[in-house]
C-alpha positions as a Python dict, from the first residue, in 0.01 Angstrom:
ca = {
    (1, 'M'): (0, 0, 0),
    (2, 'F'): (282, 243, 84),
    (3, 'R'): (506, 376, -193),
    (4, 'F'): (707, 666, -326),
    (5, 'L'): (621, 885, -623),
    (6, 'R'): (920, 1006, -823),
    (7, 'V'): (848, 1306, -1048),
    (8, 'N'): (1105, 1412, -1307),
    (9, 'M'): (1041, 1767, -1423),
    (10, 'A'): (1274, 1738, -1724),
    (11, 'T'): (1121, 1422, -1873),
    (12, 'K'): (770, 1485, -1730),
    (13, 'T'): (756, 1128, -1599),
    (14, 'C'): (577, 1025, -1279),
    (15, 'V'): (674, 681, -1148),
    (16, 'F'): (542, 499, -842),
    (17, 'E'): (807, 295, -661),
    (18, 'D'): (812, 45, -381),
    (19, 'I'): (973, 196, -74),
    (20, 'P'): (1341, 92, -62),
    (21, 'E'): (1437, -107, 244),
    (22, 'E'): (1673, 163, 371),
    (23, 'Y'): (1375, 400, 407),
    (24, 'A'): (1143, 155, 579),
    (25, 'G'): (997, 281, 904),
    (26, 'L'): (1066, 646, 828),
    (27, 'G'): (820, 930, 780),
    (28, 'G'): (803, 1307, 781),
    (29, 'R'): (1133, 1477, 862),
    (30, 'A'): (1317, 1147, 907),
    (31, 'L'): (1224, 1055, 551),
    (32, 'T'): (1283, 1393, 385),
    (33, 'S'): (1622, 1439, 550),
    (34, 'T'): (1733, 1083, 477),
    (35, 'I'): (1632, 1106, 110),
    (36, 'V'): (1802, 1444, 69),
    (37, 'A'): (2116, 1321, 247),
    (38, 'R'): (2137, 1007, 31),
    (39, 'E'): (2027, 1144, -306),
    (40, 'V'): (2135, 1510, -322),
    (41, 'N'): (2494, 1616, -381),
    (42, 'P'): (2569, 1841, -80),
    (43, 'I'): (2767, 2088, -292),
    (44, 'C'): (2504, 2122, -565),
    (45, 'T'): (2344, 2455, -652),
    (46, 'P'): (2018, 2467, -453),
    (47, 'L'): (1821, 2618, -741),
    (48, 'G'): (1977, 2389, -1000),
    (49, 'P'): (1874, 2052, -1149),
    (50, 'H'): (2065, 1836, -899),
    (51, 'N'): (1869, 1945, -594),
    (52, 'K'): (1555, 1749, -505),
    (53, 'L'): (1235, 1856, -336),
    (54, 'V'): (1075, 1595, -112),
    (55, 'F'): (725, 1594, 40),
    (56, 'A'): (650, 1338, 312),
    (57, 'P'): (357, 1290, 551),
    (58, 'G'): (438, 1161, 897),
    (59, 'L'): (420, 811, 1039),
    (60, 'L'): (76, 873, 1194),
    (61, 'G'): (-74, 1024, 879),
    (62, 'A'): (-405, 881, 758),
    (63, 'T'): (-506, 759, 1102),
    (64, 'N'): (-740, 902, 1361),
    (65, 'S'): (-448, 1023, 1570),
    (66, 'P'): (-507, 1372, 1712),
    (67, 'N'): (-299, 1637, 1537),
    (68, 'G'): (-116, 1378, 1328),
    (69, 'N'): (-156, 1494, 966),
    (70, 'R'): (130, 1737, 919),
    (71, 'I'): (365, 1719, 621),
    (72, 'S'): (739, 1771, 590),
    (73, 'V'): (919, 1931, 295),
    (74, 'G'): (1290, 1872, 245),
    (75, 'C'): (1566, 1989, 10),
    (76, 'K'): (1901, 2166, 9),
    (77, 'S'): (1813, 2519, 116),
    (78, 'P'): (1898, 2814, -108),
    (79, 'L'): (1890, 3030, 206),
    (80, 'T'): (2124, 2832, 434),
    (81, 'E'): (2307, 2622, 168),
    (82, 'G'): (2249, 2327, 401),
    (83, 'I'): (1981, 2067, 456),
    (84, 'K'): (1629, 2191, 518),
    (85, 'E'): (1310, 2048, 659),
    (86, 'A'): (1007, 2275, 679),
    (87, 'N'): (671, 2140, 781),
    (88, 'S'): (311, 2248, 756),
    (89, 'G'): (-42, 2177, 860),
    (90, 'G'): (-336, 2179, 622),
    (91, 'Q'): (-506, 1896, 437),
    (92, 'P'): (-245, 1775, 185),
    (93, 'G'): (-43, 1569, 436),
    (94, 'G'): (-342, 1360, 535),
    (95, 'H'): (-459, 1328, 175),
    (96, 'L'): (-120, 1207, 52),
    (97, 'A'): (-110, 951, 331),
    (98, 'K'): (-460, 829, 244),
    (99, 'L'): (-337, 768, -111),
    (100, 'G'): (-50, 561, 30),
    (101, 'I'): (210, 809, -96),
    (102, 'M'): (476, 831, 174),
    (103, 'A'): (702, 1060, -29),
    (104, 'I'): (694, 1267, -346),
    (105, 'I'): (1046, 1314, -480),
    (106, 'V'): (1065, 1598, -734),
    (107, 'E'): (1379, 1579, -948),
    (108, 'D'): (1557, 1782, -1217),
    (109, 'M'): (1386, 2091, -1360),
    (110, 'A'): (1161, 2196, -1644),
    (111, 'T'): (1274, 2426, -1922),
    (112, 'E'): (1304, 2783, -1794),
    (113, 'G'): (971, 2962, -1832),
    (114, 'E'): (761, 2644, -1834),
    (115, 'W'): (516, 2590, -1548),
    (116, 'W'): (353, 2259, -1465),
    (117, 'Q'): (106, 2124, -1216),
    (118, 'L'): (100, 1773, -1074),
    (119, 'E'): (-235, 1593, -1063),
    (120, 'L'): (-254, 1314, -805),
    (121, 'G'): (-528, 1060, -748),
    (122, 'K'): (-571, 702, -645),
    (123, 'D'): (-307, 512, -846),
    (124, 'S'): (-257, 807, -1082),
    (125, 'A'): (-10, 1089, -1125),
    (126, 'R'): (64, 1314, -1420),
    (127, 'L'): (215, 1651, -1502),
    (128, 'V'): (10, 1894, -1709),
    (129, 'P'): (82, 2253, -1814),
    (130, 'S'): (-13, 2487, -1533),
    (131, 'T'): (-327, 2694, -1565),
    (132, 'V'): (-235, 2922, -1276),
    (133, 'A'): (115, 3047, -1357),
    (134, 'G'): (164, 3410, -1262),
    (135, 'L'): (-104, 3402, -993),
    (136, 'N'): (-53, 3435, -621),
    (137, 'N'): (-177, 3162, -391),
    (138, 'F'): (-535, 3268, -318),
    (139, 'D'): (-624, 3334, -683),
    (140, 'A'): (-438, 3022, -793),
    (141, 'V'): (-628, 2797, -554),
    (142, 'A'): (-962, 2959, -644),
    (143, 'K'): (-898, 2886, -1011),
    (144, 'L'): (-782, 2531, -940),
    (145, 'V'): (-1095, 2465, -735),
    (146, 'E'): (-1305, 2569, -1036),
    (147, 'T'): (-1136, 2292, -1235),
    (148, 'Y'): (-1076, 2017, -979),
    (149, 'G'): (-1341, 2080, -716),
    (150, 'D'): (-1360, 2134, -343),
    (151, 'K'): (-1284, 1774, -240),
    (152, 'C'): (-919, 1805, -339),
    (153, 'S'): (-642, 1973, -146),
    (154, 'Y'): (-383, 2197, -304),
    (155, 'V'): (-13, 2280, -275),
    (156, 'T'): (101, 2597, -451),
    (157, 'I'): (368, 2862, -474),
    (158, 'G'): (298, 3232, -522),
    (159, 'R'): (488, 3478, -734),
    (160, 'A'): (777, 3482, -487),
    (161, 'G'): (835, 3115, -560),
    (162, 'E'): (811, 3179, -934),
    (163, 'F'): (1075, 3450, -893),
    (164, 'K'): (1283, 3198, -695),
    (165, 'L'): (1328, 3440, -406),
    (166, 'T'): (1512, 3266, -126),
    (167, 'A'): (1251, 3338, 143),
    (168, 'A'): (971, 3189, -68),
    (169, 'S'): (736, 2942, 99),
    (170, 'I'): (507, 2660, -15),
    (171, 'A'): (136, 2696, 62),
    (172, 'F'): (-94, 2412, 170),
    (173, 'T'): (-471, 2454, 179),
    (174, 'D'): (-663, 2422, 504),
    (175, 'R'): (-1002, 2256, 552),
    (176, 'E'): (-1176, 2554, 389),
    (177, 'L'): (-938, 2555, 91),
    (178, 'R'): (-751, 2866, 199),
    (179, 'P'): (-375, 2851, 119),
    (180, 'M'): (-280, 2968, 468),
    (181, 'R'): (-65, 2685, 599),
    (182, 'H'): (295, 2713, 488),
    (183, 'A'): (621, 2527, 480),
    (184, 'G'): (779, 2863, 537),
    (185, 'R'): (1144, 2848, 626),
    (186, 'G'): (1457, 2799, 423),
    (187, 'G'): (1336, 2899, 77),
    (188, 'V'): (1162, 2572, -7),
    (189, 'G'): (922, 2769, -231),
    (190, 'A'): (1216, 2889, -438),
    (191, 'V'): (1324, 2529, -492),
    (192, 'M'): (972, 2435, -604),
    (193, 'G'): (982, 2734, -839),
    (194, 'S'): (1321, 2631, -975),
    (195, 'K'): (1171, 2297, -1073),
    (196, 'G'): (895, 2466, -1274),
    (197, 'L'): (632, 2310, -1047),
    (198, 'K'): (356, 2561, -974),
    (199, 'A'): (97, 2344, -805),
    (200, 'I'): (6, 1997, -680),
    (201, 'I'): (-357, 1884, -685),
    (202, 'I'): (-437, 1595, -452),
    (203, 'N'): (-764, 1411, -507),
    (204, 'P'): (-818, 1182, -207),
    (205, 'E'): (-1119, 1002, -358),
    (206, 'G'): (-1069, 629, -323),
    (207, 'G'): (-800, 676, -62),
    (208, 'K'): (-842, 539, 287),
    (209, 'N'): (-697, 543, 633),
    (210, 'H'): (-397, 320, 682),
    (211, 'P'): (-461, -32, 812),
    (212, 'L'): (-380, -86, 1179),
    (213, 'V'): (-212, -399, 1309),
    (214, 'D'): (-401, -363, 1638),
    (215, 'E'): (-708, -142, 1599),
    (216, 'K'): (-820, -169, 1961),
    (217, 'A'): (-479, -77, 2099),
    (218, 'F'): (-453, 214, 1858),
    (219, 'R'): (-796, 345, 1952),
    (220, 'E'): (-715, 329, 2322),
    (221, 'A'): (-376, 498, 2277),
    (222, 'S'): (-532, 769, 2062),
    (223, 'K'): (-788, 843, 2334),
    (224, 'R'): (-511, 869, 2594),
    (225, 'F'): (-320, 1111, 2375),
    (226, 'A'): (-630, 1322, 2313),
    (227, 'K'): (-696, 1327, 2688),
    (228, 'A'): (-347, 1458, 2755),
    (229, 'L'): (-386, 1732, 2494),
    (230, 'T'): (-724, 1847, 2622),
    (231, 'E'): (-620, 1840, 2988),
    (232, 'H'): (-301, 2043, 2946),
    (233, 'P'): (-373, 2413, 3002),
    (234, 'I'): (-178, 2528, 2695),
    (235, 'T'): (-300, 2274, 2439),
    (236, 'G'): (-643, 2232, 2596),
    (237, 'K'): (-742, 2597, 2626),
    (238, 'G'): (-469, 2859, 2595),
    (239, 'L'): (-383, 2814, 2226),
    (240, 'A'): (-747, 2781, 2121),
    (241, 'E'): (-845, 3100, 2303),
    (242, 'Y'): (-552, 3322, 2210),
    (243, 'G'): (-347, 3146, 1944),
    (244, 'T'): (29, 3163, 1967),
    (245, 'G'): (-15, 3539, 2003),
    (246, 'V'): (-61, 3471, 2373),
    (247, 'L'): (320, 3486, 2385),
    (248, 'V'): (344, 3856, 2297),
    (249, 'N'): (263, 3980, 2646),
    (250, 'I'): (448, 3691, 2809),
    (251, 'L'): (773, 3763, 2622),
    (252, 'H'): (736, 4136, 2683),
    (253, 'E'): (714, 4075, 3056),
    (254, 'A'): (1013, 3839, 3034),
    (255, 'G'): (1220, 4102, 2854),
    (256, 'G'): (1269, 3869, 2560),
    (257, 'L'): (1048, 4044, 2300),
    (258, 'P'): (1300, 4170, 2041),
    (259, 'T'): (1219, 4528, 1945),
    (260, 'A'): (1361, 4757, 1675),
    (261, 'N'): (1595, 4494, 1532),
    (262, 'F'): (1695, 4339, 1864),
    (263, 'T'): (1796, 4664, 2034),
    (264, 'I'): (1570, 4620, 2338),
    (265, 'G'): (1368, 4333, 2488),
    (266, 'Q'): (1036, 4511, 2542),
    (267, 'F'): (788, 4702, 2324),
    (268, 'D'): (561, 4976, 2454),
    (269, 'G'): (288, 4887, 2204),
    (270, 'H'): (288, 4515, 2281),
    (271, 'E'): (-79, 4507, 2387),
    (272, 'G'): (-182, 4624, 2040),
    (273, 'V'): (-54, 4307, 1874),
    (274, 'S'): (-120, 4056, 2152),
    (275, 'G'): (-322, 3737, 2143),
    (276, 'E'): (-557, 3886, 2400),
    (277, 'T'): (-632, 4179, 2168),
    (278, 'M'): (-676, 3942, 1875),
    (279, 'N'): (-923, 3733, 2075),
    (280, 'R'): (-1120, 4038, 2190),
    (281, 'L'): (-1146, 4194, 1844),
    (282, 'T'): (-1240, 3862, 1684),
    (283, 'K'): (-1530, 3828, 1926),
    (284, 'E'): (-1635, 4195, 1905),
    (285, 'R'): (-1629, 4209, 1525),
    (286, 'G'): (-1794, 3872, 1471),
    (287, 'G'): (-1885, 3805, 1109),
    (288, 'E'): (-1637, 3574, 941),
    (289, 'G'): (-1400, 3574, 1238),
    (290, 'A'): (-1360, 3265, 1453),
    (291, 'V'): (-1189, 3169, 1776),
    (292, 'A'): (-1055, 2811, 1804),
    (293, 'H'): (-1013, 2691, 1446),
    (294, 'G'): (-820, 2383, 1339),
    (295, 'C'): (-598, 2401, 1032),
    (296, 'M'): (-621, 2031, 947),
    (297, 'S'): (-842, 1729, 1001),
    (298, 'G'): (-792, 1578, 1344),
    (299, 'C'): (-667, 1898, 1509),
    (300, 'I'): (-798, 1932, 1863),
    (301, 'I'): (-565, 2215, 1971),
    (302, 'R'): (-729, 2462, 1727),
    (303, 'C'): (-483, 2751, 1755),
    (304, 'S'): (-553, 2887, 1407),
    (305, 'G'): (-834, 3138, 1456),
    (306, 'L'): (-974, 3354, 1177),
    (307, 'F'): (-925, 3729, 1215),
    (308, 'P'): (-1196, 3962, 1075),
    (309, 'D'): (-1155, 4321, 965),
    (310, 'K'): (-1358, 4604, 1114),
    (311, 'Q'): (-1653, 4512, 891),
    (312, 'G'): (-1644, 4148, 1003),
    (313, 'K'): (-1499, 4022, 674),
    (314, 'F'): (-1220, 3765, 676),
    (315, 'Q'): (-883, 3941, 687),
    (316, 'S'): (-634, 3665, 765),
    (317, 'K'): (-581, 3364, 982),
    (318, 'W'): (-474, 3459, 1333),
    (319, 'P'): (-112, 3557, 1272),
    (320, 'E'): (135, 3340, 1459),
    (321, 'Y'): (333, 3496, 1744),
    (322, 'E'): (641, 3512, 1524),
    (323, 'T'): (447, 3708, 1259),
    (324, 'L'): (290, 3941, 1516),
    (325, 'W'): (645, 4006, 1635),
    (326, 'S'): (832, 4041, 1305),
    (327, 'F'): (588, 4291, 1156),
    (328, 'G'): (503, 4430, 1501),
    (329, 'P'): (763, 4507, 1772),
    (330, 'H'): (1059, 4426, 1547),
    (331, 'S'): (934, 4677, 1290),
    (332, 'G'): (784, 4933, 1530),
    (333, 'I'): (419, 4862, 1444),
    (334, 'S'): (145, 4818, 1706),
    (335, 'D'): (-157, 4803, 1471),
    (336, 'I'): (-289, 4448, 1469),
    (337, 'D'): (-499, 4510, 1157),
    (338, 'A'): (-188, 4616, 969),
    (339, 'V'): (5, 4311, 1088),
    (340, 'S'): (-289, 4089, 994),
    (341, 'R'): (-290, 4233, 642),
    (342, 'F'): (83, 4170, 611),
    (343, 'D'): (25, 3812, 723),
    (344, 'Y'): (-232, 3769, 446),
    (345, 'M'): (7, 3921, 192),
    (346, 'C'): (281, 3678, 297),
    (347, 'D'): (43, 3384, 261),
    (348, 'D'): (-76, 3509, -78),
    (349, 'I'): (260, 3604, -230),
    (350, 'G'): (416, 3296, -70),
    (351, 'V'): (695, 3407, 162),
    (352, 'D'): (813, 3320, 511),
    (353, 'T'): (663, 3568, 756),
    (354, 'I'): (971, 3540, 976),
    (355, 'D'): (1252, 3594, 727),
    (356, 'V'): (1059, 3860, 535),
    (357, 'G'): (927, 4034, 846),
    (358, 'V'): (1275, 4043, 996),
    (359, 'A'): (1409, 4167, 661),
    (360, 'V'): (1163, 4457, 680),
    (361, 'G'): (1300, 4555, 1022),
    (362, 'V'): (1659, 4523, 899),
    (363, 'A'): (1574, 4742, 598),
    (364, 'M'): (1440, 4996, 848),
    (365, 'A'): (1769, 4979, 1038),
    (366, 'G'): (1950, 5045, 710),
    (367, 'G'): (1733, 5340, 611),
    (368, 'G'): (1551, 5160, 331),
    (369, 'I'): (1207, 5179, 495),
    (370, 'P'): (1098, 5436, 756),
    (371, 'Y'): (1070, 5277, 1100),
    (372, 'G'): (711, 5191, 1194),
    (373, 'D'): (569, 5316, 862),
    (374, 'V'): (275, 5088, 780),
    (375, 'E'): (219, 5222, 428),
    (376, 'A'): (586, 5189, 340),
    (377, 'V'): (586, 4827, 458),
    (378, 'K'): (272, 4759, 255),
    (379, 'A'): (439, 4903, -56),
    (380, 'A'): (750, 4694, 4),
    (381, 'M'): (541, 4381, 44),
    (382, 'Q'): (352, 4454, -277),
    (383, 'G'): (690, 4499, -438),
    (384, 'I'): (768, 4133, -369),
    (385, 'S'): (469, 4032, -580),
    (386, 'D'): (545, 4292, -847),
    (387, 'G'): (912, 4202, -865),
    (388, 'T'): (1047, 4549, -785),
    (389, 'P'): (1412, 4578, -680),
    (390, 'L'): (1321, 4644, -314),
    (391, 'G'): (1063, 4366, -324),
    (392, 'R'): (1312, 4114, -459),
    (393, 'I'): (1568, 4214, -197),
    (394, 'I'): (1326, 4172, 93),
    (395, 'G'): (1180, 3857, -65),
    (396, 'C'): (1526, 3701, -49),
    (397, 'G'): (1520, 3737, 328),
    (398, 'T'): (1711, 3901, 609),
    (399, 'A'): (2070, 3811, 523),
    (400, 'T'): (2040, 3948, 169),
    (401, 'T'): (1861, 4260, 291),
    (402, 'G'): (2129, 4324, 551),
    (403, 'R'): (2407, 4296, 293),
    (404, 'V'): (2235, 4524, 43),
    (405, 'F'): (2166, 4796, 300),
    (406, 'G'): (2503, 4766, 472),
    (407, 'V'): (2356, 4678, 810),
    (408, 'R'): (2604, 4553, 1070),
    (409, 'R'): (2353, 4401, 1315),
    (410, 'V'): (2191, 4132, 1102),
    (411, 'P'): (2015, 3867, 1316),
    (412, 'C'): (2090, 3550, 1120),
    (413, 'V'): (2255, 3213, 1172),
    (414, 'K'): (2364, 3017, 865),
    (415, 'G'): (2179, 3268, 648),
    (416, 'Q'): (1840, 3226, 818),
    (417, 'S'): (1686, 3495, 1038),
    (418, 'L'): (1635, 3459, 1411),
    (419, 'P'): (1271, 3434, 1517),
    (420, 'A'): (1087, 3614, 1796),
    (421, 'Y'): (1287, 3535, 2111),
    (422, 'D'): (1592, 3737, 2209),
    (423, 'P'): (1869, 3483, 2281),
    (424, 'R'): (2018, 3710, 2548),
    (425, 'A'): (1698, 3685, 2754),
    (426, 'V'): (1592, 3331, 2651),
    (427, 'K'): (1930, 3161, 2639),
    (428, 'G'): (1809, 2808, 2578),
    (429, 'V'): (1655, 2907, 2248),
    (430, 'G'): (1979, 3090, 2170),
    (431, 'V'): (2160, 2756, 2191),
    (432, 'T'): (1908, 2612, 1947),
    (433, 'Y'): (1948, 2905, 1707),
    (434, 'A'): (2324, 2862, 1706),
    (435, 'T'): (2347, 2486, 1670),
    (436, 'T'): (2050, 2342, 1482),
    (437, 'P'): (2145, 2221, 1134),
    (438, 'M'): (1844, 2415, 1003),
    (439, 'G'): (1983, 2765, 1063),
    (440, 'A'): (1821, 2990, 1325),
    (441, 'D'): (1494, 2812, 1401),
    (442, 'H'): (1299, 2822, 1727),
    (443, 'T'): (1094, 2514, 1637),
    (444, 'A'): (1407, 2297, 1613),
    (445, 'G'): (1440, 2295, 1992),
    (446, 'Y'): (1178, 2514, 2157),
    (447, 'A'): (1351, 2598, 2483),
    (448, 'V'): (1088, 2863, 2555),
    (449, 'T'): (908, 2572, 2721),
    (450, 'A'): (1134, 2549, 3026),
    (451, 'N'): (1290, 2897, 2998),
    (452, 'I'): (967, 3097, 2998),
    (453, 'L'): (661, 2874, 3036),
    (454, 'S'): (791, 2638, 3308),
    (455, 'C'): (678, 2351, 3089),
    (456, 'G'): (876, 2030, 3127),
    (457, 'G'): (1067, 2182, 3418),
    (458, 'K'): (1228, 2521, 3474),
    (459, 'V'): (1564, 2649, 3350),
    (460, 'D'): (1647, 3013, 3431),
    (461, 'P'): (1639, 3192, 3093),
    (462, 'L'): (1897, 3451, 3199),
    (463, 'K'): (2168, 3210, 3312),
    (464, 'P'): (2387, 2985, 3097),
    (465, 'E'): (2355, 2684, 3328),
    (466, 'G'): (2141, 2401, 3192),
    (467, 'Q'): (2082, 2553, 2849),
    (468, 'I'): (2300, 2309, 2653),
    (469, 'E'): (2120, 2006, 2796),
    (470, 'L'): (1779, 2168, 2749),
    (471, 'S'): (1837, 2250, 2383),
    (472, 'R'): (1997, 1911, 2314),
    (473, 'N'): (1704, 1717, 2456),
    (474, 'L'): (1447, 1933, 2279),
    (475, 'Q'): (1624, 1910, 1943),
    (476, 'I'): (1624, 1530, 1972),
    (477, 'A'): (1257, 1518, 2072),
    (478, 'T'): (1153, 1763, 1801),
    (479, 'A'): (1320, 1564, 1525),
    (480, 'S'): (1111, 1265, 1629),
    (481, 'V'): (788, 1466, 1659),
    (482, 'D'): (843, 1605, 1309),
    (483, 'S'): (887, 1251, 1178),
    (484, 'V'): (570, 1118, 1336),
    (485, 'G'): (373, 1400, 1170),
    (486, 'L'): (252, 1556, 1493),
    (487, 'C'): (196, 1925, 1547),
    (488, 'L'): (485, 2070, 1746),
    (489, 'F'): (244, 2212, 2002),
    (490, 'T'): (171, 1861, 2123),
    (491, 'A'): (513, 1891, 2289),
    (492, 'F'): (362, 2095, 2573),
    (493, 'A'): (157, 1795, 2682),
    (494, 'I'): (437, 1550, 2603),
    (495, 'L'): (675, 1740, 2832),
    (496, 'D'): (436, 1766, 3127),
    (497, 'I'): (221, 1452, 3106),
    (498, 'P'): (425, 1128, 3095),
    (499, 'D'): (142, 926, 2942),
    (500, 'A'): (138, 1153, 2634),
    (501, 'L'): (471, 1017, 2508),
    (502, 'A'): (372, 665, 2606),
    (503, 'A'): (51, 705, 2405),
    (504, 'I'): (245, 813, 2095),
    (505, 'V'): (473, 511, 2121),
    (506, 'D'): (169, 287, 2168),
    (507, 'M'): (-2, 435, 1861),
    (508, 'L'): (304, 368, 1646),
    (509, 'N'): (331, 13, 1777),
    (510, 'A'): (-39, -52, 1722),
    (511, 'K'): (-29, 87, 1369),
    (512, 'Y'): (282, -90, 1246),
    (513, 'G'): (320, -387, 1478),
    (514, 'W'): (644, -250, 1617),
    (515, 'Q'): (789, -291, 1966),
    (516, 'L'): (921, 59, 2020),
    (517, 'T'): (1003, 209, 2358),
    (518, 'G'): (1062, 568, 2462),
    (519, 'D'): (1435, 508, 2417),
    (520, 'D'): (1374, 430, 2051),
    (521, 'V'): (1214, 773, 2008),
    (522, 'V'): (1535, 930, 2140),
    (523, 'T'): (1746, 713, 1910),
    (524, 'L'): (1536, 817, 1609),
    (525, 'G'): (1582, 1186, 1691),
    (526, 'Q'): (1957, 1144, 1729),
    (527, 'R'): (1975, 953, 1401),
    (528, 'I'): (1791, 1230, 1214),
    (529, 'L'): (2011, 1504, 1356),
    (530, 'S'): (2325, 1303, 1278),
    (531, 'T'): (2209, 1264, 918),
    (532, 'E'): (2138, 1635, 883),
    (533, 'I'): (2465, 1744, 1041),
    (534, 'D'): (2661, 1504, 821),
    (535, 'F'): (2498, 1654, 510),
    (536, 'N'): (2588, 2004, 626),
    (537, 'R'): (2948, 1904, 697),
    (538, 'R'): (2975, 1761, 346),
    (539, 'A'): (2824, 2087, 214),
    (540, 'G'): (3100, 2281, 390),
    (541, 'I'): (2898, 2400, 691),
    (542, 'T'): (3112, 2312, 991),
    (543, 'E'): (3098, 2371, 1366),
    (544, 'A'): (3251, 2711, 1299),
    (545, 'A'): (2909, 2825, 1177),
    (546, 'D'): (2738, 2721, 1502),
    (547, 'H'): (2733, 3062, 1668),
    (548, 'L'): (2522, 3375, 1702),
    (549, 'P'): (2614, 3711, 1547),
    (550, 'D'): (2867, 3910, 1751),
    (551, 'F'): (2626, 4174, 1872),
    (552, 'F'): (2434, 3921, 2082),
    (553, 'V'): (2759, 3845, 2264),
    (554, 'D'): (2883, 4205, 2285),
    (555, 'E'): (2568, 4412, 2346),
    (556, 'P'): (2359, 4374, 2665),
    (557, 'V'): (1984, 4392, 2605),
    (558, 'A'): (1747, 4580, 2833),
    (559, 'P'): (1568, 4536, 3066),
    (560, 'H'): (1792, 4263, 3209),
    (561, 'N'): (2114, 4393, 3052),
    (562, 'T'): (2231, 4041, 2972),
    (563, 'T'): (2436, 3910, 2683),
    (564, 'F'): (2451, 3566, 2524),
    (565, 'D'): (2737, 3430, 2730),
    (566, 'I'): (2749, 3060, 2644),
    (567, 'P'): (3097, 2995, 2499),
    (568, 'H'): (3136, 2846, 2154),
    (569, 'E'): (3331, 2556, 2301),
    (570, 'E'): (3023, 2462, 2505),
    (571, 'L'): (2797, 2496, 2201),
    (572, 'K'): (3012, 2231, 2034),
    (573, 'T'): (2892, 1979, 2295),
    (574, 'V'): (2521, 1994, 2203),
    (575, 'F'): (2547, 1694, 1970),
    (576, 'N'): (2770, 1498, 2206),
    (577, 'W'): (2680, 1156, 2065),
    (578, 'I'): (2835, 1236, 1727),
    (579, 'K'): (3197, 1131, 1691),
    (580, 'K'): (3427, 1406, 1568),
}
């Protein structure tokens, strides 16, 4: 039942393959990273024919597991020049799994200027000339729905991906066919654009949930996992009520809310872009707004609300905390309607809200955009879609923007921008930024859990002690969670409720007939990280790149007046199981 689909963009062939033995038992990030590491030359040009783009649902896809239908996207990143896994919610992950497709491997590239779309159904796959080239994501999906119907799910790139801008994302439709879930980081949309692949249409008709070796055991384990998620205060209520925007006020109080390009850790206008404000306005405005909305089938956390404008019309999904921050405090903007519109523009044009939002703030620091100027930011964002010089610069992300504008303080690691937590005030996440093979990425090892939220224990965010171990353990756990296909937010319950992890292991065993233990989950995470780090080493990215920019070490940040003071020699010990 399970197989790979290999799509060659040069020859236009689509071939189903049995899963090779060396990939057996892998899913999601474990599968994308292993395929990329084995099949992609580490020194290849990321936007050239030798790179590959891999889509893979997780190991619990196409089951009734809560929050288990996410999808991973892997390639060599044009942003970091290393290995990349970006993952997304939405419907396509579950639909691919229902069709028994455990990986789509997109190879080679079409002739420059040609655009194709991939039609997938039960036992069928073919490339046809694209009917939506030149369109951004919302218009593209609307036109595709006219042709293929509302039972399909859709994967698209916007104009940023067509331009092959290195902060371009890949959009995945949600349950209401809105292209608002994104594999955002690392320029994966640029790689899809380089292939000449504009869209993927997934028709799940005739597909089915995966067979279970032990249906009763799976059902019982699934109920235990759901119980843990609903009982935990963050996954059971907090995220549904306020979205991830609940973190705005929390990080402001902690002094870890980066403001004006990481010059201070608090923002006077934080309330204006907070989750509490988003919740209140959603309820007051009514109309097409909604609190507690799930982005994919099986989601019981429901963090993805719908934000209405002042007339009650849909304006955007609830922007994530990182988006509220990048276009908010980082850029000197406290207008939540403006930030919401920028979030929609990012989803539509198809760019990472983090790397592009941070690029906007860096352009402000370099004098390219007036600080806090909403209309100037809007014009710059439109410029990405229009292909203006400023738009192309910002659409290539923070590192490029910093170089063009001659900015010294550019918050990037391995070419990828830091997200919304100042590493001088949340030092555990600083360790993750510096060391993850993905480039600066909070989701790779979300130390905010113990540093700020006292979830899974407590590690003082302002002191260096305990941060290496915290980041190491979270990076290992996250690699496994990404491979299972679970939403990262399930980690809150996993960290605090022992039976949550046991339930995941039991679901995997019941589905596949395995005999895994919790130790095997750790081993899987270590194996994935080892594979990714080995690829990066072969690509020329060594331990020397595992550090934060100098200004985080040299400049204290208010209000705590702390620096990032974890020595590079200690950072080298994060992956202590890997032989030098």
